[in-house]
Structure formats: structure tokens, C-alpha cells
C-alpha positions in Angstrom: 88.6 -279.3 -44.9 85.5 -281.3 -46.0 83.9 -283.1 -43.1 85.8 -281.2 -40.4 83.6 -278.2 -39.6 85.3 -277.6 -36.3 88.7 -277.2 -38.0 87.1 -275.0 -40.8 85.5 -272.7 -38.2 88.8 -272.5 -36.3 90.7 -271.5 -39.5 88.2 -268.7 -40.0 88.8 -267.6 -36.3 92.6 -267.6 -36.9 92.3 -265.6 -40.1 90.4 -263.0 -38.2 93.0 -263.0 -35.5 95.9 -262.7 -38.0 94.1 -259.7 -39.5 94.0 -258.1 -36.0 97.7 -258.9 -35.5 99.1 -257.8 -38.8 98.4 -255.4 -41.7 96.8 -258.2 -43.8 93.1 -258.2 -44.7 91.0 -261.2 -44.2 91.3 -263.1 -47.5 88.4 -263.7 -49.8 89.0 -267.4 -49.8 89.9 -269.8 -47.0 92.7 -272.4 -47.5 92.0 -276.1 -47.1 94.0 -277.7 -44.2 95.0 -281.2 -44.9 96.5 -283.5 -42.2 99.1 -285.9 -43.5 101.5 -288.3 -41.9 104.9 -287.0 -40.8 106.8 -289.0 -43.4 104.4 -287.8 -46.2 105.0 -284.2 -45.0 108.7 -284.7 -45.0 108.6 -286.1 -48.5 106.5 -283.1 -49.7 108.3 -280.3 -47.9 111.9 -281.5 -47.5 112.5 -284.4 -49.8 113.7 -286.4 -46.8 113.9 -286.4 -43.0 113.4 -282.9 -41.4 111.7 -281.2 -38.5 108.6 -280.0 -40.3 105.2 -279.8 -38.8 103.4 -277.6 -41.3 103.9 -276.6 -44.9 102.2 -274.1 -47.3 103.6 -274.7 -50.8 101.5 -271.9 -52.3 98.0 -272.4 -53.8 95.1 -273.1 -51.6 96.2 -276.0 -49.3 98.1 -276.1 -46.0 99.5 -279.3 -44.9 99.9 -280.2 -41.2 101.4 -283.2 -39.5 98.5 -285.5 -38.5 100.0 -285.8 -35.0 98.9 -282.1 -34.4 95.7 -281.1 -32.9 95.4 -277.3 -33.6 91.8 -277.0 -32.4 92.7 -278.2 -28.9 96.4 -277.6 -28.4 97.7 -274.0 -28.4 101.2 -274.8 -29.6 99.8 -276.8 -32.5 97.5 -273.9 -33.3 100.5 -271.6 -33.4 102.0 -273.8 -36.2 98.7 -273.4 -38.1 98.8 -269.7 -37.5 102.3 -269.6 -39.0 101.2 -271.4 -42.2 98.0 -269.2 -42.4 100.2 -266.1 -42.4 102.0 -267.6 -45.4 98.6 -268.0 -47.1 97.5 -264.3 -46.4 100.9 -263.2 -47.6 100.2 -265.0 -50.9 96.6 -263.7 -51.1 97.8 -260.1 -50.5 100.4 -260.3 -53.3 103.0 -258.8 -50.9 105.7 -261.3 -51.7 105.6 -262.3 -55.4 109.0 -263.8 -56.0 108.9 -267.2 -54.2 112.5 -268.0 -55.4 114.0 -264.8 -53.9 116.0 -265.7 -50.8 115.6 -262.3 -49.1 111.8 -262.4 -49.7 111.7 -265.8 -48.3 113.6 -264.7 -45.2 111.1 -261.7 -44.7 108.1 -264.0 -45.2 109.4 -266.4 -42.5 110.3 -263.7 -40.1 106.9 -262.1 -40.4 105.1 -265.4 -40.0 107.1 -266.1 -36.8 106.4 -262.6 -35.6 102.6 -263.0 -36.0 102.7 -266.5 -34.6 104.5 -265.2 -31.5 102.0 -262.3 -31.1 99.2 -264.8 -31.3 100.7 -267.2 -28.8 101.4 -264.4 -26.3 97.7 -263.6 -26.4 96.6 -267.1 -25.5 95.6 -267.2 -21.8 96.5 -270.9 -21.3 99.9 -270.6 -23.1 102.8 -270.9 -20.8 104.9 -273.4 -22.6 108.7 -273.3 -23.0 108.3 -271.0 -26.0 106.1 -268.4 -24.4 108.7 -265.7 -24.9 109.5 -266.1 -28.5 109.6 -268.7 -31.2 112.5 -268.4 -33.5 113.4 -270.4 -36.6 115.6 -273.4 -35.6 118.2 -272.3 -38.1 120.1 -269.2 -39.1 119.0 -268.2 -42.5 121.8 -266.8 -44.8 121.2 -265.9 -48.4 123.9 -266.4 -51.0 126.4 -263.5 -50.9 125.7 -262.7 -47.2 127.6 -263.6 -44.1 126.1 -265.2 -41.0 125.9 -262.8 -38.1 128.7 -263.5 -35.5 
């Protein structure tokens, strides 16, 4: 986040909030947040058109759609919280098999849970998702049946 002190400071605040909302410690290092165009984000995260707004591929960089303003917009900040949860999951070593579908489902569920907790604590948040954000899909790992 070179040159964007406001975003850097906000990321630190969010990492502290995630610590308070989860069992994760504050990590020793802070990820870089890079804003990229939506087509670029789709190319990196989905290999084509998709409804992606944030992506953490592992490592030390989180990519956000450059149309987002997480410092000033609560819903956008919630997307950053979700991706930061993935970062702290990585840093804690809790989920080590990135290719395991069941681990992936657990990582996503946990990230949505923390994101929801954070959003519910924001005084100005009264948007359409104030009750609960859920993934826009039903995740089914190979060998499992979707719930009826």
C-alpha cells in the first residue's frame, strides 16, 4: 500500500477488529492491498467474467476491485475484512491444504462469519445485507450432495 497511508492505517484497524471477533492473533506482518480494475480482478481470480470484488490468492497481497472505497464505505470495508480473514487464516497456519475442498468451504464460511460480525457492529450499517451475508452460491465438494 505504498503511498496510501489512510488505507494502510485502516488495514491495521481491521486486523485488530478481526482479532477481537475471532480466535486469530494479530499477524506479525500486514498484507499489501492493491486496487485493480474489475476486468483484471476477473482475469486473476476467475479466468473470465465473474462477480468478484476481492481476492486473496495467498502470499502477502490482497486484490480489491478499484471501484471499491473500503475506507469510506462500510459494505466495501466488509469485503476487505473478508479478504483479511483469509490473510490471518494463512498467517495462523490453521488451513494448510489450499487444494482441499472441505478446508476451502470452512475458510469461506469463517470469513463470511467474521465479515458479518464486523458489519453488524458498524453503527452506520443498515444496508440490505445487515442481517447476514452469505456466499452467492451453494458450495458442494466432490462426493457430497447439495442440501435440499
